[in-house]
matplotlib code that plots the C-alpha trace (Angstrom):
import matplotlib.pyplot as plt

x = [-5.4, -7.3, -4.9, -5.0, -3.1, -0.5, 1.2, 0.7, 3.2, 0.9, 2.1, 3.4, 0.8, 2.5, -0.1, 0.0, -1.5, -3.4, -0.3, 1.4, 3.5, 4.3, 4.0, 4.7, 1.8, 1.0, -2.6, -4.4, -4.8, -8.8, -9.1, -7.4, -10.4, -12.6, -13.3, -12.6, -13.0, -10.5, -6.7, -5.9, -8.5, -6.7, -6.1, -3.9, -6.9, -8.5, -9.2, -8.0, -7.7, -4.1, -2.5, 1.1, 4.0, 7.6, 8.5, 5.3, 2.3, -0.9, -4.0, -6.8, -10.0, -10.6, -13.3, -15.9, -15.3, -16.9, -16.0, -13.5, -12.3, -11.4, -10.5, -10.4, -7.5, -4.8, -3.3, -6.5, -9.3, -12.8, -11.2, -10.9, -8.2, -8.9, -6.5, -7.6, -10.3, -12.0, -11.1, -12.8, -11.8, -9.8, -7.3, -6.2, -3.4, -3.6, -1.4, -1.8, 1.4, 4.6, 2.6, -0.8, -3.6, -6.5, -10.2, -11.4, -9.0, -9.8, -13.7, -13.4, -11.5, -14.1, -16.8, -15.4, -15.1, -18.8, -20.1, -19.1, -20.1, -16.4, -15.7, -13.3, -10.7, -8.8, -5.3, -4.2, -0.4, 2.6, 1.4, 4.7, 5.5, 2.3, 2.1, -0.7, -2.9, -2.3, -3.4, -6.9, -7.3, -6.7, -8.9, -11.7, -11.4, -11.6, -14.8, -16.3, -15.3, -16.3, -19.6, -20.2, -18.8, -15.4, -12.7, -10.5, -7.3, -4.7, -1.4, 2.4, 3.7, 7.0, 5.8, 4.0, 0.4, 1.5, -0.1, -3.3, -3.2, -2.3, -5.7, -7.5, -6.2, -6.3, -8.0, -8.7, -7.7, -6.9, -6.3, -3.5, -3.5, -2.3, -0.3, 3.8, 5.3, 2.6, 4.1, 2.7, 5.7, 7.3, 3.7, 4.0, 7.4, 6.3, 3.2, 5.2, 8.8, 11.1, 9.1, 11.7, 9.3, 11.3, 10.5, 9.9, 11.3, 9.3, 10.8, 11.6, 10.9, 7.1, 6.4, 5.0, 6.5, 8.2, 6.9, 8.5, 5.9, 5.4, 3.0, 0.3, 1.3, -0.5, 1.4, 0.5, 0.5, -0.4, -3.0, -5.9, -4.6, -3.1, -2.5, -2.3, 0.3, -0.7, 1.4, 1.4, -1.7, -1.5, -5.2, -8.6, -11.0, -14.5, -16.0, -19.2, -20.9, -24.0, -24.8, -27.9, -26.4, -23.1, -25.3, -26.2, -22.2, -22.2, -23.8, -24.7, -26.9, -28.1, -31.2, -32.3, -32.3, -35.6, -36.8, -35.7, -38.6, -37.5, -36.8, -34.1, -34.0, -32.5, -28.7, -28.4, -27.2, -29.6, -33.1, -35.5, -36.8, -33.5, -33.1, -29.2, -28.5, -30.5, -28.2, -25.3, -26.6, -27.7, -24.1, -25.4, -23.3, -19.6, -19.3, -16.0, -18.0, -20.5, -17.9, -16.5, -20.0, -20.2, -17.2, -17.8, -21.3, -20.0, -17.1, -14.6, -10.7, -10.6, -8.7, -5.8]
y = [8.4, 9.3, 10.1, 10.2, 7.9, 9.6, 6.7, 3.1, 0.6, -2.3, -3.8, -0.6, 2.7, 6.1, 7.9, 11.2, 11.5, 14.4, 15.1, 16.3, 13.1, 10.4, 6.7, 3.7, 1.2, -2.4, -3.1, -5.2, -8.9, -8.3, -5.5, -7.9, -9.8, -6.6, -5.2, -8.7, -7.7, -4.7, -5.2, -2.6, -2.4, 0.9, 3.6, 6.8, 9.5, 7.3, 8.4, 5.8, 4.9, 3.7, 2.3, 3.5, 3.3, 4.0, 0.8, 0.0, 1.2, -0.3, 0.6, -0.7, 1.0, 2.3, 5.2, 5.6, 7.0, 10.4, 8.9, 6.8, 6.5, 3.2, 1.6, -2.2, -4.0, -4.3, -7.6, -9.3, -9.9, -9.0, -7.0, -3.3, -0.9, 2.2, 5.3, 7.2, 8.0, 11.2, 13.7, 17.1, 16.8, 14.8, 16.3, 15.0, 15.9, 15.1, 16.1, 15.9, 14.5, 13.3, 11.1, 11.2, 10.8, 9.5, 10.8, 7.5, 7.5, 10.8, 10.0, 6.9, 8.8, 11.5, 8.9, 7.1, 10.2, 11.2, 8.1, 8.8, 12.8, 13.7, 17.1, 17.0, 19.1, 18.5, 20.0, 19.8, 20.2, 20.9, 24.2, 25.2, 22.2, 23.2, 24.0, 27.1, 23.9, 21.9, 24.9, 25.0, 21.6, 21.7, 24.9, 22.8, 20.1, 22.7, 24.1, 20.5, 19.6, 23.1, 22.5, 19.6, 21.5, 19.9, 23.0, 22.7, 24.6, 24.4, 25.0, 24.6, 23.3, 24.7, 28.3, 30.6, 28.6, 26.7, 29.7, 28.8, 25.3, 26.3, 28.3, 25.2, 23.1, 25.7, 24.1, 20.9, 17.4, 16.7, 13.7, 14.2, 11.7, 11.3, 8.7, 8.8, 11.4, 14.2, 16.5, 15.3, 15.3, 18.5, 20.3, 18.4, 19.5, 23.2, 23.1, 21.3, 22.4, 20.0, 16.7, 16.0, 13.5, 11.9, 13.7, 11.0, 10.8, 10.0, 7.1, 8.4, 4.4, 4.2, 8.0, 7.0, 7.8, 5.7, 5.1, 7.1, 7.0, 3.5, 4.1, 6.6, 9.2, 12.5, 15.5, 18.9, 22.0, 23.7, 22.6, 22.8, 21.7, 18.2, 16.5, 12.9, 11.6, 8.2, 6.1, 6.9, 5.3, 3.3, 2.3, 3.1, 0.0, 0.9, -0.8, -2.7, -0.5, -1.9, -0.8, 1.0, 3.2, 4.4, 7.5, 8.6, 9.6, 11.6, 14.8, 15.7, 13.0, 12.4, 14.9, 13.8, 10.1, 9.9, 11.8, 8.6, 6.6, 3.5, 5.8, 4.3, 1.0, 2.9, 2.3, 5.1, 2.6, 1.7, 2.1, 4.1, 7.7, 7.8, 11.5, 11.3, 10.4, 13.0, 15.6, 14.1, 14.4, 17.9, 18.6, 19.6, 16.5, 16.2, 13.1, 12.3, 12.1, 9.7, 7.4, 6.9, 6.2, 3.5, 1.7, 1.8, 0.3, -2.2, -3.3, -2.4, -2.4, 1.5, 2.3, 3.6]
z = [22.9, 19.7, 16.5, 12.7, 10.5, 8.6, 7.0, 6.3, 4.5, 4.9, 8.3, 10.4, 11.0, 11.3, 13.8, 14.9, 18.4, 20.1, 22.0, 18.4, 18.6, 16.1, 16.9, 15.2, 15.5, 14.7, 14.2, 17.4, 15.8, 16.0, 13.5, 10.9, 10.4, 9.5, 6.1, 4.6, 1.1, 1.8, 1.4, 3.9, 7.2, 8.0, 5.8, 5.7, 7.2, 9.6, 13.0, 15.5, 19.3, 20.0, 23.0, 23.4, 26.2, 26.1, 23.9, 21.7, 20.6, 18.9, 17.0, 19.1, 17.3, 13.8, 14.2, 11.9, 8.6, 7.0, 3.5, 1.8, -1.5, -2.9, -6.1, -7.4, -5.9, -8.7, -6.9, -5.3, -7.5, -6.0, -3.6, -3.0, -1.8, 0.3, -0.8, 1.7, 4.5, 5.9, 2.9, 2.3, -1.3, -4.2, -6.5, -9.5, -11.6, -15.3, -18.6, -22.0, -22.9, -21.3, -19.8, -21.5, -19.1, -20.9, -20.6, -19.4, -16.5, -15.2, -15.7, -13.7, -11.0, -10.6, -10.7, -7.7, -5.8, -6.8, -5.8, -2.1, -2.6, -2.3, -4.2, -6.9, -8.3, -11.7, -12.4, -16.1, -15.5, -17.5, -19.1, -19.8, -22.0, -23.9, -27.7, -28.6, -29.7, -26.7, -24.5, -26.6, -26.0, -22.0, -22.1, -23.8, -21.3, -18.4, -19.8, -19.8, -16.4, -14.7, -16.6, -14.2, -10.9, -10.9, -10.3, -12.9, -13.6, -16.2, -14.5, -14.4, -11.5, -12.1, -11.5, -9.3, -10.1, -7.1, -5.0, -6.9, -5.6, -2.2, -2.1, -3.3, -0.4, 2.4, 5.5, 3.9, 3.9, 0.3, -1.5, -4.1, -7.4, -10.7, -13.0, -12.2, -14.4, -14.2, -11.8, -8.5, -6.4, -8.3, -6.9, -3.3, -2.7, -3.4, -1.2, 1.7, 1.7, 3.4, 2.4, -0.5, -2.3, -5.5, -8.9, -11.0, -14.9, -18.1, -20.1, -23.5, -24.7, -22.9, -22.5, -19.0, -15.7, -13.3, -9.7, -7.0, -4.2, -2.8, -0.1, 0.8, 3.1, 4.9, 4.9, 7.2, 5.9, 8.8, 11.6, 9.3, 6.1, 4.8, 1.9, 1.1, -1.5, -3.1, -5.1, -9.1, -10.2, -13.5, -13.9, -11.9, -11.3, -10.3, -7.1, -6.3, -9.0, -10.8, -14.6, -13.6, -11.0, -12.7, -14.4, -10.9, -10.7, -13.9, -12.7, -15.9, -16.2, -12.8, -13.0, -16.7, -16.8, -15.1, -18.1, -20.3, -21.7, -19.0, -16.5, -13.8, -16.2, -18.8, -19.5, -22.5, -24.7, -27.6, -25.7, -27.4, -26.4, -24.1, -22.9, -22.2, -25.7, -27.2, -25.1, -26.1, -29.7, -29.0, -27.6, -24.5, -22.7, -24.1, -26.0, -24.4, -21.1, -22.8, -24.3, -20.8, -19.7, -22.0, -21.4, -17.6, -18.1, -20.6, -18.2, -21.1, -19.6, -20.2, -16.8, -18.2]

ax = plt.figure().add_subplot(projection="3d")
ax.plot(x, y, z, "-o")
ax.set_aspect("equal")
plt.show()
């Protein structure tokens, strides 16, 4: 019987079968050797074949993925962690304050999704707590990201803006991510009534959220709409991305980079006659985006 992985705890998997029932499954031993560089051979969203009887169930096969989104494993050097598979879009929740989401983190997340050609949505949350100056700053960011075809909205998860988010996720499988404390659980509780995700508080000492979600989990809103909750992410490391390909995943650079004097060999750092740097100097490419690009190319530790 086919099914889809709804939750993974590392050793057990909750799978929703074609019959609409949920099964707690183990992984067949031979599958554990696959994907040696991935910390989790089976991810939330995977389509799987399962063998079930009255007392036991196991995953016997993982179907080919349409896509997946991954990041560097925090615990295992040289390994990657698959956050989710077979998603239609990713939705990143960010905040300007309490806690602050850095532009470097936002751009790393978007670049990772773009590398798998997964559409991206950016929600700048906690509008209800913003000063007029903060709102202007959020709207400036909105213009930057909308210009590169990232759907971007400035919202408050505490009010009727949830209706806007419902429209964004309708009939899609959406991975939802963000730092702890940005309002992810508050928003999910409104999108999927009854799931009762624990709401994180922001520490007065660190100005950062505390982790409330331990494992990724997928929730159905209706028969065609699913949201995947992910653990609060502190940092985002890029996986298997060479220096010369990073600009491919910046939409504002992708079409222009071949106009550089050195074409695809140009890293857009100090090379002469670089079209990308000229676009930055003329204000056609946002300086914040270029700074994020340079950080990624140079391998700087700017993941947070």
